[in-house]
C-alpha positions in Angstrom: 143.0 107.0 62.4 145.3 108.2 64.7 144.3 110.7 67.5 146.4 113.0 68.5 145.9 116.0 71.5 146.0 119.6 70.8 146.8 122.5 72.7 145.3 125.6 71.7 144.8 128.6 74.1 146.3 126.5 77.0 143.0 123.7 76.9 144.1 120.5 75.3 142.0 118.0 72.2 141.7 115.5 71.0 141.4 115.5 67.1 141.6 112.6 64.6 143.5 112.7 61.2 144.4 110.4 58.1 147.8 108.5 59.1 150.7 110.9 57.7 148.9 113.6 58.1 150.2 114.6 62.2 152.3 117.1 61.4 150.3 119.2 59.2 147.5 118.8 61.9 150.1 119.9 64.4 151.7 123.4 62.4 147.7 124.0 62.2 146.3 123.4 65.6 150.5 125.6 66.5 148.7 128.7 64.0 145.6 128.5 65.4 147.8 128.5 69.6 149.4 131.4 68.6 146.3 133.6 67.3 145.1 132.4 70.7 147.4 133.1 72.8 146.9 136.2 71.9 143.8 137.0 71.8 144.3 135.6 76.1 147.4 137.9 76.4 144.9 140.9 75.7 141.5 139.8 77.0 142.7 137.2 79.1 140.1 134.0 80.2 137.2 133.2 77.7 134.9 130.7 76.8 136.5 127.9 74.5 134.0 128.3 71.7 134.3 132.0 71.5 138.3 131.8 71.4 138.5 129.2 69.2 135.7 131.7 66.7 138.2 134.7 67.7 141.0 132.8 66.8 139.7 131.6 63.8 138.7 135.2 62.4 141.7 136.0 63.0 143.9 133.9 60.9 141.0 133.8 58.2 141.2 137.4 57.8 145.5 136.6 57.7 144.2 133.7 55.3 142.6 136.4 53.2 145.2 139.5 52.9 147.2 136.3 52.1 145.3 135.8 48.5 145.1 138.8 48.5 148.8 139.3 47.4 148.8 136.2 45.8 146.3 137.5 43.3 148.6 141.0 43.1 151.8 138.9 42.3 150.2 136.9 40.2 149.1 139.3 37.9 152.1 141.5 37.7 153.9 137.9 36.7 151.3 137.5 34.6 152.4 141.3 33.1 156.1 140.4 33.4 155.2 137.1 31.8 153.6 138.8 28.8 156.6 141.9 28.3 159.0 138.8 28.3 156.9 136.5 25.3 156.6 140.3 23.3 160.3 140.6 23.6 160.8 136.7 22.4 158.8 137.5 19.5 160.2 141.1 18.5 162.3 141.1 15.4 166.2 141.4 16.0 167.3 144.4 16.8 169.2 146.4 13.8 173.0 145.0 14.0 174.8 149.3 14.9 177.7 149.5 12.5 180.4 151.0 14.1 183.6 152.0 11.8 186.8 152.1 13.5 189.7 153.9 11.5 192.3 152.1 10.9 195.4 154.5 11.0 194.6 156.7 13.1 194.4 160.5 12.3 198.1 161.2 13.5 199.0 159.0 10.7 197.5 160.4 7.8 199.2 164.1 9.0 203.0 162.7 9.1 202.5 161.1 5.9 201.1 163.3 3.7 203.6 165.8 5.2 206.5 163.2 4.3 204.6 163.0 0.8 204.8 166.9 0.1 208.8 166.2 1.3 209.5 163.8 -1.0 207.2 166.2 -3.8 209.2 168.7 -2.9 212.5 166.6 -3.1 211.6 164.8 -5.9 211.7 168.0 -8.1 214.7 169.9 -6.6 216.5 166.1 -8.0 214.7 166.3 -11.5 215.7 170.0 -11.2 219.1 169.4 -10.6 219.4 166.0 -13.1 218.2 168.6 -15.9 220.7 171.7 -14.8 223.5 168.8 -14.7 222.8 167.5 -18.1 222.4 171.2 -19.9 
């Protein structure tokens, strides 16, 4: 087992850890040292046991807050997953029918006017043909 020296609150501690766990131990020691430094800055020198206890309690408080937040996020995620599942299982929406006129209204008006003129011309031609034949 490797022996590692960690520094917490300006004091060195020899600790053993599993092979390959050294970086995790240094990371955890740094977190504890950061909390000990806060205490040292606020209170000054204190007995080693008290400093470690207080630093540990501060980390435990932070951990509890993170765990609470994780529970909130997990609950929200569960809600979103239920919503997603409900949307997946819902029947597809009815297609919306949209009618688009093929011929714009202006063309219809123009065609009606042309038809009326054509009817009038046809009637004139019939009258002229009748008058010319008589």
